[in-house]
Structures are given as C-alpha cells and as structure tokens.
N, C-alpha and C positions, 0 to 999 in steps of 0.2 A: 504494500499499499503506499502512497507517494506521498512523503511528510508534506506539510505546510509551507510558503515560501516563507522566510523573513522578510522581516518589514523594518529597514530601520528609520532610527527617529533622530534626526541631528540637528533638528532647531525648535523650539516651540515656545510660546508664551512665558515670560514670568509675568507673577501676579505676585509674592510676596518675598521677605526673608527672614528670615528668624537664627537664633543663636546655635540651637539644636533639637531640631524639628526630627519628632517619633514617629506620630503618625498623623494622617489626612484621612476626614470624614467628610461626607457631602449629605444634609437633610432634607428631605422632600419639594422644601420649599426652595433650594439652590442655594443656601446659605453652606459654607465651607468652613469647618474647623478644622484646626493643626495643634496639638499637641507638641508645645515646646519646652523641653524639660531643661535649657539652658537656662529660660529665664523661669521656668518653674509657673507657666502657665499655658492657658488653651487660649486660643484666637477665635473670635469667629468673624470673618470673610463675606462680603459680597461676591456675588459672580466677578466681579472686574478686581478684584482681588485687595480692598478699601478698606479696613480695619472698620465692625463695626460695632465689639464691644471683647473687653480681655477676663478673663475670667483668673481671679488665681494669686499668686505671687508666693513667697517662699514662704514656708510654717508647716506648723502641723497641726495648726485649729483651723475650723468648719470653712470649706472657700479656700484652703491654701494647700500649696501640693511642694513636695518632693520628689522631683524625674518624674514629670504625669508622662508613661510612655504611649495610651492611647486613649481616644476618643470618641464615645457611642453617643450620637444624636437620636438615637431609636426613630420615633415616627417624628419629630419636630418640635413634641411637649416635654419631653423629658432628654437631659444629658449628664450620661453616664462618662466619667473619668477614669482611669487605672492610675491609685493615685502610689506609683510602684515605691517610692522609700520610704512611705508612712505607711505602705504594706496594709492597703486599703482602696476599697472603691467611694469613690463619693458619688450621690444623687444630686440634682439639682432641676429646678423648674424651669420653664425655658426662659424664666427672667432670671435666672441663676437664683435663683431663691435657694440654699443651703436643705436637702430635704433628709435623706439618713447616710450611711456612712455603712460600708459593709467589709467586717474586716476580714484580710486573705491569709492562712498560716494556721497555725496552732486555736487563732483565737476565732477562724471561720466558722465555727461551729454556733457560737452564740449570739447569731443575730445579729438584723439592724441595728444603729445605736445613730439617736437621735442628739446627744449634746456632748459637746468636743471634750466633756470633764469626764463622761463611762469610762466603765475601768474597759471595756473592749477596745475603744479607738487608743487609749492609752496604751492597751498591752502592747508594745512590739512585737510581733510575732514571728517576723521573721520572713515573712509571706511576701514576696514579690511581685505584685499583678502584674503582666505586660505588655497586654493583651485582654478587652472585653468587646463583649457581642449581646444584643439581646434579641432575642426569637419573635417574631409573631406574636406566639401567646406569652410573651413576656416574661418567660424566663428568662435569667440573666447567667452566661456563662465568662470564665475569665479563666487566662493563662496565670498557672502561679509558676513560675519561673525558678524556686527554690525547691520546691518539691514534683515540678517535671510534669503534672498534671494537669487536669482544665476539671475547673469547681462549676457546678450547677446551680441555682437560686431558685426558688418558683417564685409566681407572681407575687406571694406575701413575701420574698426574701428571704426564705426558711433556706438555708445548703440541705438540697436535698444528693447530691450523689458529687462522688469525684471521680472521676472520667481519665481514663489512659492510664491506668495505673500496670505496675511489672506484671500481676495477676493477671491483666487481662490476653496474654498472648499475641495475635496478630496486632489486636490496639490497642496495643504498649505504647505510650510517649516516651520517645527519648531526647529530645531538646523542642518542643513547641514554643512558637513564636508568636504568633498570630491566629487570628479567627477570622470566620465569616460562616452567614448564614441564612438561609432561605427557608419557606414554608417549610421544607422537607429537610433539611439537611445541617448537620453542622460540619465545618470544614476547618483542621488544624491544621496548618501550617509546622513541620516538625524539619528541622536544621539536620536534626543527630539521622534523619532516614531521608535524607533530600528528596521529601516527598509531603504528599496534603493525605491527610486519614478522613474520611469521610464516617459520619456519625449519624446515626437518627436524633429528631430530637430526644428521644429517654436516655440517650449516653450509650445507646447500642451500637456497637462497631459493624459499619458496613464492607469498607475496603478503604484501598490506599490507591489516589492519582497520583500519576506522574514519580512513583516511586525511582530517586535516581537518577531522575533528570533535572529536581530541584535543590541543585547544590547551593547553600548560601541564602536558601530562599531566605526572606526580609517580609514580606508581608502576604495577603491578601485581599482581595474587593471579591463580592459576586452582584451580578446584574444582569437580568432578563435572559437564564438560564446558562450563563457565560460566567466560568471562576477564574477571575483575574491572579493567576500568582508571578508575585515580583519578586524578579533575582537582583542582586548589585546592578548588573548592565541589561536586563533583559528581562520579557514578561511573558511567559507562558499563556498563552488563552485556553481555556477547556471549557466546553459544552461539557456543564454539568452528568451528564450520562456518562460522562469519561472519555469521551474524544479530543484527541489535540487539535483544535481548530486552527490557529495562529501563533507567529511567532516576533515577538516584536523585540528588537534589540535596539537597544538606546543608547546614546552618545553624548550626553548633556555633559559633560565636565567631572560631575560626581559621581559614586554610587547613589545608586534608588533606595529611598526605605519604605517608601507605599505608595499606592494609588489610592485614588477612587474613580467612579464612575458614574456618570449621568448624563442621561439625554445628549447623547451623542459627541460627549466631551468626554478628555481623558484629563485628570490633573496628578502630573506627577508631581512626588516628592522627594528632594534631598535634605539633606540635613542642615541646610542652607537657605533653600531655594522651593518654592512654590510655582511650576507650569502649569501651562495649559496648553494641550493640543485639540483639534478635531479627531474624532475617531477615524481610522484609515476606514476606509470603502472594503467591504467585505470579499 
C-alpha cells in the first residue's frame, strides 16, 4: 500500500510570542489558549493573536500556577489547567473565576478542594499533571508524569480510575505526555512506546496507533475523525480508525511542542512562538 506523500511546511503566519509555551488549544468560539510555563500564566488570544486575557502568575494559591503544562477549554464554559509544579488541576469559569482544584498524586483520591488552605491543596503529593482533557460526558483525564499513568475523574470530580498501569499488559503506559479525546475514545501519546495508545472512555485498552513511528512525540489533537500526532519536526495525521493519511514535515526553525486544529486552520506552537496556517488540501 502506498504511503501518503509528505507535505512540507516552511512558512506560517506568526501570531504571538511566549517565554516557554507548553500547550495550545482552541475553544468552540475560536479563542486560543496557550499555557506558558516560563511566565506561569495561561493566555487567551483572539484569532488574530491579540491577547484578550491573562490568567495566573507564579504561586501556590487559587488562580496561581507553577509551570502550567496544558490547558483544556472544554466547551468554552469551563477552563481546566494542568498546574504541573503544584501537583494539581485547576478549574475555572469562562470569566476565570476559580471553581476547584483536583490534587494529582498521592492526594488525588481526596477529591476536589475549594479553598487554597485545605489539606489536599497544601499536600505536595509529588504528582506532575502534564496533560488534561475533558470528555463529552464531562469526565476529566490527566497524565501524571510522575506515576506514568492517566487519572480519570467522573463528572462529579471523584477519582474513578487509574489507566495504563504496569498491570494492564498491552495497555500499560511507559512515558505518557499528551492527551486527546473524541466522543468514543481517549488517545494517549506515549513517548516511551513511540506511539498513541487508544482506550475507550471507561479506560479500557483498545489498540496502539503509530507504534514506533512517533519518536519523540510531543502533543496530540483530534478534530473531525483525524488524529494529529505532533513530533518535533513532523505531524502524522491518522484517521481515528487507524489509517495514516498525511505526513506534514514542519521546518519553522524550532521544534514543535503542540498543535490545535479548527475550521480549516492549523495552529503550530513552539516554545516561543505561535503560528497559523491554512490546512493543506486533502
């Protein structure tokens, strides 16, 4: 079977600059969110790259971050931030009002906390949430890089399952780094296995995509039945059923860390720059 021809991206429209960006996401209204671990903030940008709002700043209190590593704007009404250095997820309203924190690590089972002085927030449990995604059923999934597993909370933010532990055989994770989800599946980029592990939304292992092809995988995005697997200088585009459809070689002068896809636009993130291009024709 013939392999898809490579498309080379050598130019893109620059939108904004950052200190140490880790992740980009777009909400249904087209607003762009970037987690900047260097500045300990999350930016909300308009489609033209203009900064509309800044959330956070360094610290351990409500609405403060230590190395935010991912951001999930869900349906545009709730914002979830993987606050890696503080071993927690933080959830906010669209107006950036703090709602709750979800401890990650040994304190994860204690459930959400609503005040920064509560024990579960102050317990530095050594968890390291580096990726977060919310499903259509409002379950929350997060990669704990310290334990090398994915944690699942139900819609009431009760810790429900640990996914990808060593006892799970073919579904065991080695070095998970990024998440994506659609209406049926959870996708976990695993740098140790150089591929993407696919689970159902209950956490049951289904299969592996691109195993051995995703060396150095950085990020994931899913949009309209296409899974975008981000490597430092290449993007592999798979149909969610498992077929490799496109290979995009990216030569922008710096390695990619993440992408976001929406309405015919591809947003490309390096640690210091956000770019935008029109999606190549099929």
